[in-house]
Backbone as CSV, one residue per row, in Angstrom:
resi,resn,N_x,N_y,N_z,CA_x,CA_y,CA_z,C_x,C_y,C_z
1,MET,70.465,196.877,-53.638,70.751,196.830,-55.050,71.315,195.468,-55.459
2,LEU,71.560,194.584,-54.506,72.038,193.244,-54.809,70.880,192.407,-55.330
3,ARG,71.098,191.698,-56.429,70.061,190.841,-56.995,70.649,189.452,-57.202
4,LYS,69.973,188.468,-56.673,70.387,187.068,-56.824,69.703,186.492,-58.056
5,VAL,70.488,185.846,-58.912,69.974,185.239,-60.137,70.434,183.787,-60.160
6,VAL,69.541,182.888,-60.497,69.930,181.491,-60.678,70.069,181.258,-62.173
7,ALA,71.286,180.912,-62.585,71.564,180.665,-64.002,70.793,179.440,-64.482
8,LYS,70.626,179.327,-65.786,69.906,178.194,-66.379,70.512,176.854,-65.987
9,THR,71.784,176.851,-65.662,72.474,175.626,-65.284,72.551,175.435,-63.770
10,GLY,71.854,176.303,-63.016,71.722,176.130,-61.578,72.664,176.931,-60.696
11,GLU,73.688,177.541,-61.246,74.610,178.321,-60.433,73.948,179.614,-59.961
12,THR,74.362,180.061,-58.789,73.886,181.335,-58.261,74.845,182.430,-58.688
13,VAL,74.283,183.481,-59.247,75.050,184.636,-59.700,74.455,185.856,-59.009
14,TYR,75.322,186.749,-58.563,74.865,187.962,-57.890,75.142,189.167,-58.769
15,LEU,74.128,189.983,-58.969,74.265,191.232,-59.712,74.308,192.366,-58.700
16,ARG,75.287,193.249,-58.876,75.378,194.412,-58.000,76.229,195.476,-58.673
17,PRO,75.998,196.734,-58.289,76.851,197.798,-58.818,78.308,197.546,-58.434
18,ALA,79.199,197.787,-59.362,80.628,197.603,-59.108,81.133,198.677,-58.158
19,VAL,82.117,198.311,-57.359,82.797,199.246,-56.456,84.282,199.225,-56.796
20,ALA,85.027,200.149,-56.231,86.447,200.293,-56.546,87.212,198.978,-56.371
21,GLU,86.848,198.199,-55.363,87.551,196.931,-55.102,87.338,195.893,-56.197
22,ASP,86.368,196.110,-57.070,86.106,195.181,-58.183,86.965,195.484,-59.406
23,ALA,87.723,196.566,-59.373,88.395,197.052,-60.579,89.275,196.001,-61.250
24,ALA,90.123,195.304,-60.517,91.034,194.332,-61.133,90.254,193.201,-61.793
25,ASP,89.245,192.668,-61.110,88.437,191.582,-61.682,87.629,192.067,-62.883
26,PHE,87.134,193.285,-62.803,86.363,193.868,-63.907,87.253,194.038,-65.139
27,ILE,88.424,194.602,-64.949,89.364,194.777,-66.064,89.689,193.429,-66.694
28,ARG,89.969,192.427,-65.862,90.318,191.093,-66.358,89.173,190.497,-67.195
29,ALA,87.942,190.625,-66.724,86.789,190.070,-67.444,86.569,190.781,-68.781
30,VAL,86.563,192.112,-68.762,86.326,192.876,-69.990,87.458,192.626,-70.987
31,ASP,88.691,192.617,-70.502,89.826,192.385,-71.386,89.765,190.988,-72.012
32,GLY,89.360,189.995,-71.240,89.258,188.636,-71.766,88.275,188.537,-72.921
33,VAL,87.123,189.162,-72.780,86.130,189.137,-73.858,86.614,189.980,-75.041
34,ALA,87.205,191.127,-74.764,87.710,191.981,-75.849,88.739,191.230,-76.690
35,ARG,89.604,190.468,-76.059,90.664,189.754,-76.775,90.148,188.615,-77.645
36,GLU,88.901,188.223,-77.465,88.316,187.227,-78.368,88.194,187.797,-79.777
37,GLY,88.119,189.118,-79.879,88.121,189.795,-81.167,86.842,189.679,-81.975
38,ALA,85.791,189.161,-81.401,84.575,188.914,-82.175,83.384,189.770,-81.776
39,TYR,83.406,190.350,-80.597,82.193,190.963,-80.077,82.274,192.466,-79.898
40,PHE,83.362,192.943,-79.380,83.466,194.353,-79.024,83.965,195.189,-80.182
41,LEU,83.974,196.467,-79.937,84.487,197.416,-80.911,85.933,197.785,-80.558
42,ARG,86.561,196.917,-79.741,87.963,197.090,-79.355,88.576,195.707,-79.167
43,SER,89.920,195.626,-79.236,90.592,194.331,-79.156,91.167,194.027,-77.782
44,ARG,91.207,195.002,-76.920,91.721,194.780,-75.573,91.169,195.866,-74.650
45,PHE,91.276,195.600,-73.372,90.822,196.554,-72.359,91.941,196.689,-71.334
46,GLU,92.972,197.390,-71.743,94.121,197.624,-70.877,94.006,199.025,-70.314
47,VAL,93.562,199.102,-69.085,93.375,200.398,-68.448,94.131,200.423,-67.127
48,ASP,94.432,201.606,-66.677,95.127,201.801,-65.419,94.208,201.401,-64.254
49,LEU,94.721,200.573,-63.358,93.932,200.079,-62.232,93.391,201.214,-61.372
50,GLU,94.219,202.173,-61.032,93.764,203.285,-60.181,92.698,204.126,-60.876
51,ALA,92.865,204.363,-62.160,91.861,205.132,-62.908,90.540,204.378,-62.947
52,GLU,90.604,203.059,-63.118,89.376,202.256,-63.149,88.714,202.229,-61.775
53,GLN,89.499,202.170,-60.723,88.938,202.221,-59.371,88.185,203.529,-59.154
54,THR,88.777,204.620,-59.582,88.140,205.933,-59.457,86.853,205.988,-60.262
55,MET,86.896,205.465,-61.485,85.719,205.477,-62.352,84.584,204.647,-61.745
56,LEU,84.905,203.470,-61.231,83.874,202.617,-60.621,83.299,203.285,-59.373
57,ALA,84.157,203.875,-58.566,83.710,204.508,-57.316,82.815,205.712,-57.552
58,SER,82.983,206.395,-58.681,82.218,207.624,-58.925,81.046,207.442,-59.891
59,ALA,80.824,206.233,-60.382,79.760,206.001,-61.376,78.393,206.445,-60.864
60,SER,78.062,206.075,-59.676,76.748,206.417,-59.122,76.571,207.927,-58.988
61,ASP,77.617,208.624,-58.582,77.545,210.086,-58.455,77.269,210.755,-59.799
62,ARG,77.730,210.141,-60.885,77.504,210.679,-62.234,76.139,210.265,-62.787
63,GLY,75.447,209.361,-62.087,74.171,208.855,-62.584,74.342,207.683,-63.538
64,ASP,75.560,207.128,-63.600,75.847,206.006,-64.485,75.686,204.688,-63.731
65,LEU,75.539,203.612,-64.467,75.446,202.276,-63.892,76.596,201.433,-64.424
66,ILE,77.337,200.826,-63.520,78.314,199.805,-63.877,77.965,198.620,-62.981
67,LEU,77.308,197.649,-63.573,76.776,196.501,-62.843,77.605,195.274,-63.189
68,ILE,77.977,194.507,-62.177,78.712,193.274,-62.438,77.872,192.066,-62.041
69,ALA,78.136,190.957,-62.718,77.595,189.654,-62.346,78.772,188.892,-61.759
70,ARG,78.628,188.451,-60.519,79.750,187.821,-59.826,79.303,186.462,-59.288
71,THR,80.176,185.475,-59.440,79.944,184.154,-58.873,81.289,183.497,-58.617
72,GLU,81.310,182.654,-57.619,82.536,181.913,-57.310,83.763,182.816,-57.282
73,GLY,83.605,184.039,-56.785,84.724,184.949,-56.639,85.219,185.601,-57.902
74,GLU,84.501,185.484,-59.013,84.955,186.115,-60.254,83.828,186.899,-60.915
75,VAL,84.213,187.890,-61.689,83.250,188.647,-62.489,83.003,187.840,-63.758
76,VAL,81.740,187.483,-63.998,81.394,186.664,-65.162,80.575,187.438,-66.197
77,GLY,80.220,188.668,-65.864,79.475,189.507,-66.803,79.324,190.909,-66.248
78,TRP,78.883,191.801,-67.102,78.705,193.202,-66.695,77.792,193.907,-67.690
79,VAL,77.239,195.008,-67.240,76.520,195.922,-68.119,76.809,197.330,-67.622
80,THR,76.976,198.238,-68.559,77.199,199.638,-68.218,76.152,200.497,-68.920
81,LEU,75.722,201.525,-68.244,74.858,202.562,-68.811,75.529,203.882,-68.495
82,MET,75.989,204.568,-69.519,76.728,205.804,-69.323,75.985,206.962,-69.982
83,HIS,75.801,208.032,-69.214,75.152,209.241,-69.739,76.144,210.058,-70.558
84,PRO,75.730,210.540,-71.707,76.569,211.514,-72.399,76.579,212.807,-71.585
85,ARG,77.601,213.594,-71.744,77.696,214.840,-70.977,76.995,216.010,-71.668
86,ALA,76.674,215.875,-72.939,76.035,216.966,-73.680,74.652,217.272,-73.090
87,GLU,74.372,218.541,-72.935,73.133,219.002,-72.301,71.873,218.409,-72.930
88,PHE,71.797,218.398,-74.249,70.579,217.956,-74.919,70.510,216.442,-75.098
89,MET,71.451,215.715,-74.518,71.469,214.256,-74.631,71.213,213.571,-73.282
90,GLN,70.827,214.332,-72.284,70.674,213.780,-70.945,69.530,212.775,-70.815
91,HIS,68.661,212.698,-71.791,67.571,211.726,-71.760,68.021,210.366,-72.312
92,THR,69.299,210.257,-72.701,69.820,209.035,-73.311,70.928,208.435,-72.453
93,ALA,71.275,207.194,-72.770,72.430,206.533,-72.158,72.977,205.530,-73.159
94,ASP,74.281,205.297,-73.086,74.948,204.320,-73.947,75.180,203.045,-73.151
95,LEU,74.804,201.908,-73.732,74.882,200.622,-73.051,76.040,199.798,-73.589
96,GLY,76.747,199.148,-72.684,77.759,198.156,-73.020,77.500,196.926,-72.173
97,ILE,77.612,195.751,-72.752,77.312,194.519,-72.015,78.251,193.422,-72.477
98,GLY,78.578,192.521,-71.577,79.412,191.383,-71.936,79.263,190.271,-70.920
99,VAL,79.483,189.047,-71.387,79.478,187.865,-70.528,80.713,187.051,-70.888
100,VAL,81.441,186.610,-69.882,82.644,185.811,-70.072,82.276,184.481,-70.735
101,GLY,83.087,184.051,-71.705,82.821,182.884,-72.544,82.125,181.698,-71.900
102,PRO,82.698,181.079,-70.876,82.074,179.879,-70.310,80.705,180.126,-69.675
103,TRP,80.358,181.370,-69.442,79.098,181.703,-68.784,78.006,182.128,-69.772
104,ARG,78.313,182.157,-71.043,77.306,182.542,-72.040,76.248,181.448,-72.180
105,GLY,75.036,181.891,-72.523,73.939,180.943,-72.731,73.280,180.478,-71.449
106,ARG,73.585,181.085,-70.335,73.028,180.671,-69.045,72.009,181.667,-68.490
107,GLY,71.682,182.710,-69.257,70.693,183.683,-68.812,71.284,184.893,-68.109
108,ILE,72.607,184.965,-68.013,73.239,186.092,-67.319,73.069,187.379,-68.119
109,GLY,73.237,187.322,-69.427,73.044,188.506,-70.263,71.629,189.052,-70.130
110,SER,70.648,188.166,-70.115,69.253,188.602,-69.952,69.034,189.260,-68.595
111,ALA,69.611,188.686,-67.544,69.457,189.264,-66.204,70.117,190.638,-66.126
112,LEU,71.292,190.767,-66.721,71.975,192.064,-66.744,71.157,193.101,-67.517
113,MET,70.626,192.700,-68.674,69.840,193.621,-69.501,68.574,194.047,-68.767
114,GLN,67.902,193.105,-68.117,66.679,193.430,-67.375,66.975,194.473,-66.301
115,TYR,68.029,194.266,-65.549,68.417,195.202,-64.496,68.706,196.576,-65.092
116,ALA,69.487,196.616,-66.175,69.885,197.892,-66.780,68.673,198.676,-67.285
117,LEU,67.731,197.995,-67.927,66.567,198.706,-68.455,65.631,199.162,-67.344
118,GLU,65.540,198.384,-66.259,64.775,198.840,-65.096,65.440,200.084,-64.500
119,PHE,66.749,200.059,-64.384,67.514,201.203,-63.894,67.225,202.428,-64.760
120,ALA,67.282,202.243,-66.077,67.042,203.352,-67.010,65.638,203.923,-66.825
121,ALA,64.647,203.060,-66.782,63.263,203.518,-66.652,63.045,204.254,-65.333
122,GLU,63.613,203.739,-64.243,63.452,204.376,-62.930,64.079,205.760,-62.878
123,ARG,65.069,206.001,-63.694,65.782,207.281,-63.686,65.374,208.212,-64.813
124,GLY,64.323,207.853,-65.509,63.803,208.723,-66.559,64.618,208.731,-67.835
125,ILE,65.469,207.744,-68.011,66.218,207.644,-69.264,65.239,207.160,-70.333
126,GLU,65.105,207.929,-71.393,64.109,207.635,-72.408,64.643,206.794,-73.559
127,LYS,65.960,206.819,-73.767,66.537,206.104,-74.904,67.881,205.510,-74.484
128,VAL,68.050,204.222,-74.771,69.308,203.525,-74.503,69.867,203.067,-75.842
129,ARG,71.140,203.427,-76.104,71.776,203.142,-77.397,72.912,202.134,-77.242
130,LEU,73.184,201.412,-78.342,74.335,200.528,-78.380,74.718,200.269,-79.826
131,GLY,75.904,199.748,-80.026,76.368,199.327,-81.343,76.732,197.862,-81.285
132,VAL,76.399,197.115,-82.327,76.674,195.675,-82.358,77.150,195.279,-83.751
133,ARG,78.089,194.370,-83.807,78.555,193.871,-85.095,77.482,192.974,-85.718
134,PRO,77.295,193.038,-87.030,76.282,192.213,-87.694,76.481,190.709,-87.469
135,ALA,77.715,190.254,-87.308,77.982,188.829,-87.112,77.605,188.337,-85.710
136,ASN,77.321,189.243,-84.796,77.006,188.857,-83.429,75.504,188.617,-83.283
137,ALA,75.042,187.521,-83.866,73.609,187.195,-83.891,73.046,186.960,-82.495
138,ARG,73.829,186.358,-81.615,73.347,186.082,-80.252,73.020,187.397,-79.534
139,ALA,73.906,188.373,-79.637,73.656,189.666,-78.996,72.454,190.357,-79.622
140,GLN,72.360,190.321,-80.951,71.217,190.963,-81.609,69.904,190.344,-81.149
141,ALA,69.873,189.018,-80.994,68.655,188.343,-80.534,68.284,188.814,-79.128
142,LEU,69.287,188.963,-78.260,69.036,189.461,-76.906,68.452,190.866,-76.963
143,TYR,69.066,191.738,-77.764,68.602,193.117,-77.844,67.176,193.190,-78.392
144,HIS,66.890,192.436,-79.443,65.534,192.421,-79.999,64.530,191.911,-78.962
145,ALA,64.913,190.898,-78.189,64.017,190.338,-77.173,63.637,191.373,-76.120
146,PHE,64.512,192.339,-75.893,64.238,193.392,-74.914,63.667,194.653,-75.550
147,GLY,63.302,194.593,-76.815,62.628,195.715,-77.459,63.528,196.707,-78.163
148,PHE,64.803,196.393,-78.330,65.683,197.286,-79.086,65.310,197.231,-80.563
149,VAL,65.433,198.352,-81.235,65.165,198.433,-82.673,66.417,198.931,-83.379
150,GLU,66.548,198.539,-84.619,67.689,198.993,-85.411,67.405,200.403,-85.910
151,GLU,68.374,201.281,-85.702,68.234,202.672,-86.121,69.157,203.035,-87.272
152,GLY,70.208,202.297,-87.444,71.148,202.655,-88.491,72.222,201.606,-88.659
153,TYR,73.034,201.835,-89.676,74.075,200.882,-90.043,75.300,201.691,-90.433
154,ARG,76.399,201.510,-89.717,77.623,202.233,-90.019,78.585,201.302,-90.759
155,LEU,78.855,201.611,-92.002,79.720,200.783,-92.836,81.187,200.938,-92.460
156,ARG,81.902,199.829,-92.430,83.345,199.808,-92.179,83.736,200.654,-90.959
157,ASP,82.969,200.559,-89.915,83.156,201.394,-88.738,84.253,200.865,-87.818
158,VAL,84.537,199.571,-87.875,85.557,198.950,-87.046,86.613,198.347,-87.963
159,LYS,87.883,198.592,-87.634,88.987,197.975,-88.366,89.808,197.187,-87.347
160,ASP,89.777,195.853,-87.466,90.440,195.023,-86.459,91.956,194.993,-86.650
161,LEU,92.622,194.268,-85.796,94.082,194.233,-85.799,94.665,193.611,-87.066
162,GLU,93.883,192.804,-87.774,94.330,192.205,-89.037,94.019,193.096,-90.233
163,GLY,93.435,194.252,-89.992,93.110,195.175,-91.064,91.770,194.921,-91.722
164,CYS,90.975,194.019,-91.139,89.647,193.723,-91.685,88.621,194.710,-91.134
165,TYR,87.726,195.132,-92.010,86.670,196.066,-91.626,85.418,195.316,-91.190
166,HIS,84.705,195.914,-90.255,83.438,195.370,-89.774,82.433,196.518,-89.687
167,ASP,81.212,196.241,-90.087,80.142,197.220,-89.960,79.611,197.193,-88.527
168,VAL,78.817,198.185,-88.178,78.185,198.265,-86.863,76.719,198.616,-87.058
169,ILE,75.860,197.861,-86.406,74.426,198.153,-86.397,74.142,198.998,-85.153
170,GLU,73.526,200.134,-85.351,73.110,200.988,-84.242,71.715,200.546,-83.807
171,MET,71.560,200.256,-82.521,70.270,199.830,-81.985,69.912,200.692,-80.784
172,SER,68.614,200.864,-80.555,68.147,201.653,-79.415,66.898,201.049,-78.801
173,TRP,66.757,201.279,-77.522,65.569,200.923,-76.740,64.937,202.230,-76.302
174,PHE,63.629,202.300,-76.427,62.904,203.500,-76.025,62.003,203.160,-74.844
175,ALA,62.042,204.004,-73.816,61.212,203.793,-72.632,59.744,203.745,-73.039
176,PRO,58.952,202.922,-72.359,57.536,202.755,-72.723,56.704,204.023,-72.695
177,SER,57.002,204.956,-71.788,56.212,206.182,-71.727,57.088,207.352,-72.179
178,PRO,57.017,207.690,-73.462,57.881,208.745,-73.988,57.527,210.116,-73.426
179,GLY,58.486,211.011,-73.586,58.294,212.397,-73.148,57.385,213.141,-74.105
180,PRO,57.508,214.453,-74.132,56.663,215.270,-75.003,56.821,214.892,-76.474
181,ALA,55.866,215.278,-77.250,55.871,214.966,-78.676,57.158,215.452,-79.339
182,VAL,57.590,214.722,-80.331,58.807,215.059,-81.064,58.509,216.182,-82.036
183,GLN,59.363,217.168,-82.064,59.232,218.262,-83.025,60.384,218.152,-84.000
184,GLU,60.068,217.937,-85.239,61.094,217.819,-86.285,61.632,219.196,-86.629
185,VAL,62.929,219.269,-86.865,63.555,220.509,-87.284,62.998,220.884,-88.665
186,GLY,62.635,222.138,-88.829,62.127,222.593,-90.109,60.642,222.292,-90.332
187,SER,59.964,221.835,-89.270,58.555,221.489,-89.426,57.650,222.718,-89.371
188,GLY,58.212,223.846,-88.998,57.414,225.065,-88.936,56.604,225.166,-87.656
189,ALA,56.732,224.206,-86.790,55.960,224.230,-85.550,56.610,225.091,-84.513
């Protein structure tokens, strides 16, 4: 499951599923990006180390993916695919992705996204969902490049620490070979 990626600037980055021993570095990376206040739907990622170790260690057993991009001894990016627990939502997964500031623009986000969508397709996940702020044009461009489509727009869905509201664009990727035909509620079929 280890994948070697050469960044656009020549550095070698390794993608692999996170393990419990990655918890401290993972928390530090996610928290650093969250504190920038511009990309995520949260302002910090302060979680209990032991709880995060348990979550990382059990992700595969749940059918979830928590993939890290690691280089020079640090986590520089990640992508998560988490299954909802609801019975009728098992064909879907929620995606979260991030790249640490100095590593953006080097192709790491694309490599993480490629891995995640291959993972989804191999496991029969038919729909991958995410939310993105309208001001995050770089992320939207990445999502569109991988075939994500806009499904909706949630007004004033995020309220930051300064009391400012931000909308959220709902986007989804659909697996190339869909399941059975969709039956609309009330269609009489």
